[in-house]
C-alpha positions as CSV (number, residue, x, y, z in Angstrom):
1,M,16.3,59.5,25.2
2,L,15.3,60.2,28.8
3,N,16.5,63.2,30.9
4,I,18.0,62.7,34.4
5,N,18.3,65.6,36.8
6,I,21.3,64.6,38.9
7,N,20.0,66.7,41.8
8,E,16.7,64.9,42.2
9,E,15.1,61.4,42.4
10,K,13.9,60.0,39.1
11,P,10.9,57.5,39.3
12,L,10.6,55.3,36.2
13,I,7.9,53.0,35.1
14,F,8.2,50.5,32.2
15,E,5.1,48.9,30.8
16,I,5.5,45.2,30.1
17,Q,3.6,42.2,28.8
18,L,4.5,39.3,31.0
19,S,3.7,35.7,30.4
20,G,5.0,32.3,31.4
21,I,6.3,33.4,34.8
22,N,4.9,34.9,38.0
23,P,6.2,38.4,38.6
24,D,6.9,37.4,42.3
25,A,9.6,35.0,40.9
26,L,11.5,37.8,39.2
27,T,14.3,40.0,40.4
28,G,16.1,42.6,38.5
29,Y,18.0,45.9,38.2
30,L,18.2,49.0,36.1
31,R,21.8,49.4,35.3
32,L,23.6,52.6,34.3
33,E,27.1,52.5,32.7
34,I,29.4,55.4,33.6
35,E,33.0,55.2,32.3
36,S,33.0,51.4,32.2
37,I,31.5,51.2,35.8
38,E,28.0,49.8,36.2
39,Y,25.6,51.0,38.8
40,G,22.6,48.8,39.6
41,F,19.3,49.9,41.1
42,P,16.7,47.3,42.2
43,V,13.4,47.2,40.4
44,K,9.9,46.0,41.4
45,F,7.7,43.8,39.1
46,D,4.0,43.2,38.7
47,S,2.0,41.7,35.8
48,E,1.9,45.0,33.8
49,K,4.8,47.2,34.8
50,I,8.3,47.4,36.2
51,S,9.0,50.4,38.5
52,V,12.3,51.8,39.9
53,V,13.3,55.0,41.6
54,L,16.8,56.4,40.7
55,P,18.2,58.4,43.7
56,P,20.0,61.7,43.0
57,L,23.1,60.6,41.0
58,K,25.2,63.4,42.5
59,N,25.0,61.6,45.8
60,I,26.2,58.3,44.4
61,I,28.5,58.9,41.4
62,H,32.0,60.2,42.4
63,K,32.6,61.4,38.9
64,E,31.4,64.9,38.0
65,L,28.6,64.5,35.5
66,K,28.4,67.2,32.9
67,E,25.4,68.9,31.5
68,G,24.3,67.0,28.3
69,E,26.4,63.9,29.0
70,V,24.8,60.7,27.8
71,L,24.6,57.6,30.0
72,K,23.8,54.1,28.7
73,G,21.2,52.1,30.6
74,R,19.5,48.7,30.4
75,L,16.9,46.7,32.3
76,E,17.7,43.2,33.5
77,A,15.4,40.5,34.9
78,N,16.1,37.1,36.4
79,G,13.7,34.3,37.3
80,N,13.5,30.5,37.2
81,G,16.9,30.3,35.6
82,H,16.1,32.7,32.9
83,F,17.9,36.0,32.1
84,L,15.9,38.7,30.4
85,N,16.9,42.1,29.0
86,P,13.5,43.8,28.2
87,W,14.9,47.3,27.6
88,S,18.0,49.2,26.8
89,G,18.4,52.9,26.1
90,E,20.2,56.1,26.9
91,F,19.8,58.9,29.5
92,K,20.8,62.5,29.1
93,V,22.2,64.3,32.1
94,I,20.7,67.7,33.1
95,S,21.8,69.8,36.0
96,P,19.6,72.9,36.5
97,I,21.2,75.9,38.1
98,K,20.6,76.1,41.8
99,M,22.0,78.4,44.5
100,E,21.5,78.5,48.3
101,A,23.1,81.0,50.7
102,K,23.9,80.7,54.4
103,I,25.7,83.0,56.8
104,Y,28.9,81.7,58.3
105,D,29.6,82.8,61.8
106,E,33.4,82.9,62.3
107,S,33.1,83.4,66.0
108,N,31.8,79.9,66.7
109,E,32.5,78.3,63.2
110,T,28.8,77.5,62.6
111,L,26.4,78.1,59.7
112,I,23.4,80.3,60.5
113,E,20.3,80.0,58.4
114,A,19.5,83.4,56.8
115,P,16.0,84.6,57.9
116,K,13.4,85.3,55.3
117,V,12.7,89.0,55.1
118,N,9.4,90.4,53.9
119,V,10.5,93.7,52.5
120,S,7.0,94.9,51.5
121,K,5.7,94.2,55.0
122,I,8.6,96.2,56.6
123,V,8.0,99.2,54.3
124,S,4.2,99.1,55.0
125,E,4.8,99.0,58.8
126,R,7.2,101.9,58.7
127,K,4.8,104.0,56.6
128,E,2.0,103.3,59.1
129,T,4.2,104.2,62.0
130,Y,5.2,107.5,60.4
131,R,1.5,108.3,59.6
132,K,0.4,107.8,63.2
133,L,3.3,109.9,64.5
134,K,2.5,112.7,62.2
135,E,-1.2,112.4,63.1
136,N,-0.4,112.6,66.9
137,I,1.8,115.7,66.4
138,T,-0.7,117.7,64.2
139,Q,-4.0,116.7,65.8
140,K,-5.3,116.8,69.4
141,E,-6.8,113.7,70.9
142,T,-10.2,115.4,71.4
143,P,-11.4,118.8,70.1
144,A,-10.4,121.5,72.5
145,P,-13.2,123.7,73.9
146,K,-13.3,127.3,73.0
147,K,-11.0,129.1,75.5
148,K,-10.9,132.6,76.9
149,E,-7.8,134.5,76.4
150,V,-5.3,133.3,79.0
151,E,-3.1,135.8,80.7
152,I,0.3,134.2,81.4
153,K,2.6,135.3,84.1
154,L,6.1,134.3,83.2
155,L,7.8,133.6,86.5
156,N,11.4,133.0,86.9
157,N,10.7,129.8,88.9
158,V,8.4,128.2,86.2
159,T,9.1,124.4,85.9
160,K,8.8,121.8,83.2
161,E,5.8,120.4,85.2
162,D,4.1,123.8,85.1
163,I,4.5,123.8,81.3
164,F,2.7,120.4,81.0
165,K,0.0,121.6,83.3
166,F,-0.4,124.7,81.0
167,M,-0.8,122.5,77.9
168,N,-3.4,120.5,79.7
169,H,-5.3,123.7,80.6
170,M,-5.1,124.8,77.0
171,G,-6.9,121.6,75.9
172,T,-3.9,119.5,74.8
173,K,-4.4,116.6,77.2
174,N,-2.6,113.7,75.3
175,K,0.6,113.0,77.1
176,S,2.5,111.9,74.0
177,V,1.5,115.0,72.1
178,Q,2.5,117.2,75.1
179,K,5.9,115.5,75.1
180,V,6.4,116.0,71.4
181,I,5.4,119.7,71.6
182,Y,7.7,120.3,74.6
183,E,10.7,118.7,72.8
184,Q,10.1,120.6,69.6
185,C,9.8,123.9,71.4
186,E,13.0,123.2,73.4
187,V,14.8,122.7,70.1
188,Q,13.2,125.7,68.5
189,V,14.4,128.1,71.3
190,G,17.8,126.4,71.5
191,S,17.6,126.4,75.3
192,D,16.4,124.3,78.2
193,N,15.2,127.4,80.1
194,P,11.6,126.7,81.1
195,K,10.7,130.3,80.8
196,N,11.7,130.5,77.1
197,I,10.1,127.1,76.3
198,L,6.8,128.2,77.9
199,K,6.7,131.2,75.6
200,E,7.2,129.0,72.5
201,V,4.6,126.5,73.7
202,Y,2.1,129.3,74.2
203,R,2.9,130.6,70.6
204,V,2.4,127.1,69.1
205,L,-0.8,126.3,70.9
206,K,-2.3,129.7,70.0
207,K,-1.3,129.1,66.4
208,N,-3.0,125.7,66.3
209,D,-6.1,127.0,68.2
């Protein structure tokens, strides 16, 4: 008994011993009987074999074929006024479980193909981004030279630009790092007063020195 997956094509080859007639003079069908209805599929002949390709039965048979159902089949050949029945047998229906998912967009009533997502790649990229961010915050772009003690005059008119110039003077020249330090110090002091932020920046830079 042969198995037929109703979701896929099924190529079949029958080995034969042919004599007394040219294979080019033959025509024939592989016939399947389903609930007293016969379905015929044309075959090809040569001197040693008969070949046929059964299409996916789910696309042809209107009846729902159940897993394990048995179908009767036979091979017919005609030529030069002769009718031949070189094979008959049975086929067992198999229907492997298969599932596909698509997104339905109700706004325009269309189906949208779901993109394939590489989860491991996303996790890896996020880890690398976090590592670089942490590295930029905790390290300077280049080693700072040894500095003399800097006396700071805290003026009431100090500006945000002055604070960035001060960080540059202290050896922290990376613009991205400067921005991160400034924002962290602003949060730490809980104020946008440049005077207070400058004090916190000075404390942080001296600590990291």
